[in-house]
N, C-alpha and C positions, 0 to 999 in steps of 0.2 A: 569507561568503556566507550569504544567507538562503534557505531552502526551505520548502515548504509541502506539506502532505499533505491529501487529501479523502477521507473516507469517504462513498460516495454511498448515500443511503437513498431510498427511495420518498417519504417525508414531510419528513425533515429530513436535511441533509448535514452532517457534522462536519468541521472544519477544524483543523489545527495548523499553527503556523508555527514553524520553528526556526531558531536561530543557534547560539551556543555553548550556550544554554538555551532552553527553551520561551518563545517570545515571546508567543504566542496560542494559546488551545484554546477553541473554541465552534463555533458554527454558521457555515457557509460564508457568506462575505461578500467578494464580488468586489473591494470597494474596499480590502480589506487586503491585496490580492495585489501591489499596485503596486511595492513594493520587493523583491519575490520573485524570485530568480534562476531557479527551476525548480519545477515542482509535480508530485508524484505523485498519481494518481487511482486509487482503488480501486474500478475498474469496468471491464468491456471497453470498449475504445474503438474496436472494429470488430467486425463479424461474419463468421463463416466464410462462404465461397462456397457451400459445400456441407456438409451434415452439421451436427453440433453442435460440432465442435472446430476450432480454428484450429492451424497448425503450432506457434505459440508455446505453446499450451497443452499440446500432445502432447510437447513438450521438458520442461515442468513435470512432467508425469506421468512421463517418463523418468528424472527426478531424484528420483522418489518423493514428490512433492508433489501431494496431492489436490486437487481443485478442481471447481467447478461449470462446466460447459461454456458458453461464452458464447453458443452457438446454441440453449440450452435456451428454450422458450417462456417459462417463469416469470422467467427472467433478462432478458429483452428491455427491460422497463421501466427498470430499474436501468442497463442499458447504454445506453439512450437518454437518460436523465438525465445520465450520466458524459460522453457525447458532447457534449451541449449545453453543460456546464461548461467541458469541454475547449475548445470553440470560443470561449465567453466569454473564457476566460484567454489563448488565443492572440492574440486580438484586442487584448489589452494588450501583446503583443510578449514574453510569457513563455513559455518552453518547457514544455511538458506531456509526461508520460510515463505510460503505463499501469503500475500496479503492482500486487502482490498481497501484502499484509500477512502472510498465512499463510506464504508462500514466504520471506518476510524472517525471520519467526521460526524457520523450520527452518534456513535458510542461515546464520543468526547465532547459533543456539542460544539463542533467547530464548523460554523455557518452550515448546518446539514440541509438547509433548503436553498442555499445559493446554487445557481447554474453556473459551473466553472466555465463554460463556453460563452457566456455573455460578458460584456465589460462590466457591468454592475456587480454580477456573481463572482467574477474574478477579483474584484476590488473588495467585496465583502470577505472572500476568502483570504485575500493577503491580510487583510485587518485582523482576522481571527487568529491566523497564524502567527502573526506578531505578537500575540500574548505570550507565546513560548520562545520565540526567536526573533532576533533583529533580521529582516529580511529585505533584499531589494526587490525591484520590480521582476517579478517571475511570471513565466507562463503557466498554464494550468497543467502542463505536464511535469515542470519542475516542482510544482506545489504537490502533485501527487507522489513524486520522489520523495519529498521531505516527509509526507504523511506515510509513507511506506516505511522510512527509516524510524519515524516516530514510533510506529506500530510495534516494530521488535524491541524497541527501547523500553516501551511500556510493558511489554510481555517479560522482558528480562528484569524489570523492576518489580515485578509481581503484581502488577496493575493489567495483565492480559490474560487471555484464555485461547485455547485451541478448539475450534469447531471441527469435529473429525467425523469419522465414518469412512465413506468412500471419498478420499481427498482430505486435506488438512488445511484451514484457513487460520491464521493467527489474527485475532482482534483484540482491542482494549476492552477492559470491563465497562460497562455502561456506567456514565457518570450522572446522568439526569434521567428523571422519570419521563419527562417531554422536552421538546425542544423549546417549549415556552419558559422552561426553567433555566435555560442556558444564561450565564451571566453576561 
């Protein structure tokens, strides 16, 4: 099966398409989605009915995973872009899921403490991702797109779960008790 992940940005959205290897990595292109089974989008795909957190986000927090609340005003534009992309993809008959790459990193032990915005953190992330795929030099947005695709792949391989309630976020099942146990 082929999976895609999209990291939503205000100006540019990055996309990764995965099979057994990375098939594509670059800017979001709806035309490349046609043969994809499912897509993970790194952006809120709904807003809370009240307050700044949805129930699915409260469940992430209960797992010890930090996040930006989907109801925060500064996050609204990203959420709206993500919702628009999700609708485009659904119109092609492709399944779409909200994902959170940082949660994937924590749950799968993929450099969970690395700061993706620092040079050293990005290097650590690239190294950790290379356990799964042969990768070129990638930006943190491209890595988030890969992690988004990996999340839906894990889910469909029976190694993921849906945190639901108000909103739904797909995450992998936890592999390690603590980050110290990561190989």
